[in-house]
C-alpha positions as CSV (number, residue, x, y, z in Angstrom):
1,M,164.9,-82.8,37.2
2,A,163.5,-79.6,39.3
3,A,162.8,-76.7,36.2
4,I,164.9,-73.7,37.0
5,T,163.7,-71.1,38.2
6,I,164.8,-67.0,39.5
7,S,163.6,-66.1,42.8
8,R,162.2,-62.4,43.7
9,E,165.9,-62.1,45.6
10,Q,168.2,-64.0,42.7
11,A,165.7,-61.2,40.1
12,R,166.8,-58.4,42.5
13,Q,170.5,-59.7,42.6
14,L,170.7,-60.0,39.1
15,D,169.4,-56.3,38.3
16,R,171.9,-55.5,40.3
17,R,174.9,-57.1,39.7
18,A,173.9,-56.2,35.6
19,V,174.6,-52.4,36.6
20,E,177.2,-52.6,39.2
21,D,179.3,-54.8,37.8
22,Y,178.8,-55.2,34.4
23,G,177.9,-51.8,33.7
24,M,174.5,-52.0,32.4
25,M,172.2,-49.4,33.0
26,S,168.8,-50.6,34.5
27,V,166.7,-48.7,31.7
28,M,167.6,-50.6,29.4
29,L,166.5,-54.0,31.5
30,M,163.7,-52.2,32.0
31,E,163.6,-51.1,27.7
32,N,164.6,-54.8,26.9
33,A,161.6,-56.2,29.3
34,G,158.9,-54.2,27.8
35,R,159.7,-54.9,24.5
36,G,159.6,-58.0,24.6
37,V,156.5,-58.3,26.2
38,A,155.4,-56.2,22.9
39,D,157.3,-58.6,21.3
40,Q,154.9,-61.2,21.6
41,L,151.9,-59.9,22.3
42,C,152.2,-59.3,19.2
43,K,152.5,-62.7,17.8
44,L,149.4,-63.6,20.3
45,R,147.6,-61.1,17.4
46,I,146.0,-57.7,18.7
47,V,142.9,-57.0,16.7
48,G,141.9,-53.9,18.8
49,P,142.8,-51.1,21.5
50,V,145.4,-52.5,24.0
51,V,144.4,-51.2,27.8
52,I,147.6,-51.3,29.9
53,C,147.1,-51.0,33.5
54,C,150.4,-49.8,35.0
55,G,151.4,-49.5,39.6
56,S,153.6,-47.4,40.5
57,G,156.4,-49.4,40.4
58,N,158.5,-51.1,38.1
59,N,156.5,-53.0,36.7
60,G,154.0,-50.0,35.6
61,G,157.2,-49.1,34.1
62,D,157.5,-52.0,32.1
63,G,154.0,-51.2,30.8
64,L,154.9,-47.9,29.8
65,V,157.8,-48.9,27.6
66,I,155.2,-51.9,26.1
67,A,153.0,-48.8,25.5
68,R,155.7,-47.3,23.6
69,H,156.4,-50.3,21.4
70,L,153.1,-50.9,20.7
71,D,152.7,-47.2,19.7
72,L,155.7,-47.6,17.2
73,R,153.8,-50.0,15.8
74,N,150.9,-48.4,15.0
75,Y,148.2,-49.9,17.5
76,F,146.3,-48.0,19.5
77,V,147.4,-48.4,23.5
78,R,146.3,-46.1,26.3
79,V,147.7,-46.1,29.6
80,L,145.6,-46.5,32.6
81,F,147.4,-45.3,36.6
82,F,145.3,-45.8,40.0
83,S,147.3,-43.6,41.7
84,D,149.5,-39.9,41.3
85,P,151.7,-40.7,38.4
86,A,153.5,-38.0,39.5
87,E,155.0,-40.4,42.3
88,L,157.1,-42.7,40.1
89,R,160.3,-42.5,40.1
90,G,164.0,-43.6,38.6
91,D,163.3,-45.3,35.3
92,A,159.7,-45.6,35.7
93,A,159.7,-42.2,35.2
94,L,161.9,-41.2,32.6
95,N,159.6,-43.9,30.8
96,L,157.1,-42.1,31.3
97,R,158.0,-38.8,30.3
98,V,159.1,-40.0,27.2
99,L,155.4,-41.2,26.6
100,R,154.1,-38.4,27.2
101,R,156.1,-36.2,24.8
102,S,155.0,-39.4,22.2
103,D,151.3,-38.2,22.9
104,V,150.1,-41.6,23.9
105,P,147.2,-41.5,26.0
106,V,148.6,-41.6,29.7
107,R,145.8,-41.3,32.4
108,R,144.3,-41.4,36.1
109,A,141.8,-43.4,36.0
110,D,138.8,-44.6,38.7
111,P,138.5,-48.4,39.0
112,A,134.5,-48.0,38.6
113,D,135.3,-46.5,35.2
114,L,137.6,-50.5,34.8
115,E,134.1,-51.4,32.3
116,Q,133.7,-48.2,30.7
117,E,137.9,-48.2,30.1
118,L,137.6,-51.7,29.0
119,A,134.7,-52.0,26.5
120,G,135.8,-52.9,22.9
121,C,139.9,-53.3,23.9
122,S,141.5,-56.8,22.7
123,W,144.3,-57.4,25.6
124,V,144.5,-55.8,28.9
125,V,148.2,-55.6,29.9
126,D,147.9,-56.3,33.8
127,A,152.0,-54.5,35.0
128,L,149.9,-53.5,38.3
129,L,152.4,-54.9,40.7
130,G,155.8,-57.0,40.4
131,T,157.3,-59.8,41.8
132,G,158.4,-58.1,45.0
133,A,154.9,-57.3,45.8
134,R,153.4,-59.7,49.1
135,G,150.0,-60.0,50.7
136,E,147.2,-58.8,49.7
137,P,146.8,-55.7,46.8
138,R,145.9,-52.5,48.8
139,P,143.3,-50.3,47.6
140,P,142.1,-49.2,45.1
141,L,144.2,-52.2,42.8
142,D,142.2,-54.8,44.9
143,E,139.3,-53.1,43.5
144,V,141.3,-52.9,39.9
145,I,142.4,-56.7,39.5
146,D,138.5,-57.5,41.0
147,R,137.3,-55.1,38.2
148,I,139.6,-56.3,35.3
149,N,138.8,-60.6,36.3
150,G,135.1,-59.6,36.1
151,Q,135.2,-58.5,32.1
152,S,135.6,-60.9,29.2
153,V,138.6,-59.5,27.9
154,P,141.8,-61.4,27.5
155,V,144.4,-60.6,30.2
156,L,148.2,-60.3,29.8
157,S,150.2,-60.0,32.9
158,V,153.6,-58.8,33.2
159,D,156.1,-61.3,35.1
160,L,153.3,-62.3,37.3
161,P,149.6,-61.6,37.9
162,S,149.0,-59.0,40.3
163,G,148.3,-60.6,43.5
164,L,150.2,-63.9,43.4
165,D,153.8,-65.0,45.5
166,C,156.5,-65.1,42.4
167,D,158.1,-67.4,45.3
168,T,155.3,-69.6,46.5
169,G,152.6,-69.4,44.3
170,K,150.5,-68.6,47.1
171,A,146.7,-66.0,45.2
172,A,145.5,-64.0,47.3
173,R,141.7,-62.9,47.3
174,H,142.7,-60.3,44.6
175,T,144.6,-61.9,41.8
176,I,144.3,-61.8,37.8
177,R,143.4,-64.6,36.5
178,A,145.4,-63.6,32.8
179,A,145.2,-65.7,29.7
180,H,149.1,-65.3,29.2
181,T,152.0,-64.1,32.0
182,C,155.3,-62.8,29.4
183,T,158.3,-63.8,32.8
184,F,161.3,-62.7,32.7
185,V,164.6,-64.7,32.7
186,A,163.0,-67.9,33.7
187,H,159.7,-69.2,36.0
188,K,159.5,-67.9,39.3
189,P,159.7,-70.8,41.4
190,G,155.4,-70.1,42.7
191,F,154.9,-71.0,39.4
192,L,155.7,-74.4,39.2
193,L,152.3,-74.9,42.1
194,S,149.9,-77.5,40.9
195,G,146.9,-74.8,39.9
196,V,148.5,-71.7,39.6
197,E,147.7,-71.9,35.7
198,E,144.3,-70.6,36.7
199,Y,146.2,-67.6,37.3
200,T,149.3,-66.9,35.2
201,G,147.5,-68.7,32.2
202,A,150.3,-69.4,28.9
203,I,153.5,-69.1,30.6
204,H,156.3,-66.9,27.7
205,V,159.6,-66.2,29.1
206,I,160.9,-63.3,27.7
207,D,165.1,-62.2,27.8
208,I,165.5,-58.6,29.5
209,G,169.3,-58.4,28.4
210,A,171.7,-59.4,31.1
211,P,174.3,-61.0,30.2
212,R,174.7,-64.8,29.7
213,K,177.7,-66.3,31.8
214,L,175.4,-64.0,34.9
215,V,172.0,-65.3,34.2
216,D,173.7,-68.5,34.5
217,E,176.1,-67.8,37.4
218,I,172.5,-67.0,38.6
219,L,170.5,-69.9,38.1
220,R,172.6,-72.3,38.8
221,T,173.1,-70.7,42.3
222,G,169.6,-70.8,42.8
223,A,169.1,-74.5,41.3
224,S,172.2,-75.8,43.6
225,Q,170.2,-74.3,46.8
226,Q,167.3,-75.8,45.6
227,S,168.6,-79.3,45.9
228,S,170.9,-78.9,48.7
229,S,167.4,-77.7,50.8
230,E,165.9,-81.1,49.4
């Protein structure tokens, strides 16, 4: 029996329909996603500071939620951006405002300083690129990814390792090599590719609070489409 997966397009449909058909707020989905990752990270054991590397999209917004929940549990956490955080929009921008009011350290960083930034930390959270990303990561994220991979600190990726195509499993030249990946709703099709565990590490499925009826419908549709194409 083929594994149940959720593709890039299905994930978009799930988010859209949760808001339009079920009346949920998109920020609720981001909140549930980030809190779920924070829960899993705590289970994996945190013994020192956590550095969360964020991109400018919703994956970065998830990272901001993770930071808030780790701070709430009295872990030392700081957030690094490699572009201007002022570029954030929507739910990610909202979570940035909340985090700054919470006095959690958030700042723009230079990739060249990553070795110093990561010294002594127990985890790096990769919240750079989400399922919508395709192809080679653009500067400066390509350098950020390589520098993170060059450190001995374990990495937890949010939804998928940055640089990995969620549908095809193809890894860009610059792709995070994670020890753990917290993916949302279901495995991504690309995770079924042989050898992809080199990038994902152990995979943990996190729910985002979308109604079970909707999730089942989206996943069944994907499974039937996959069967008909085989």
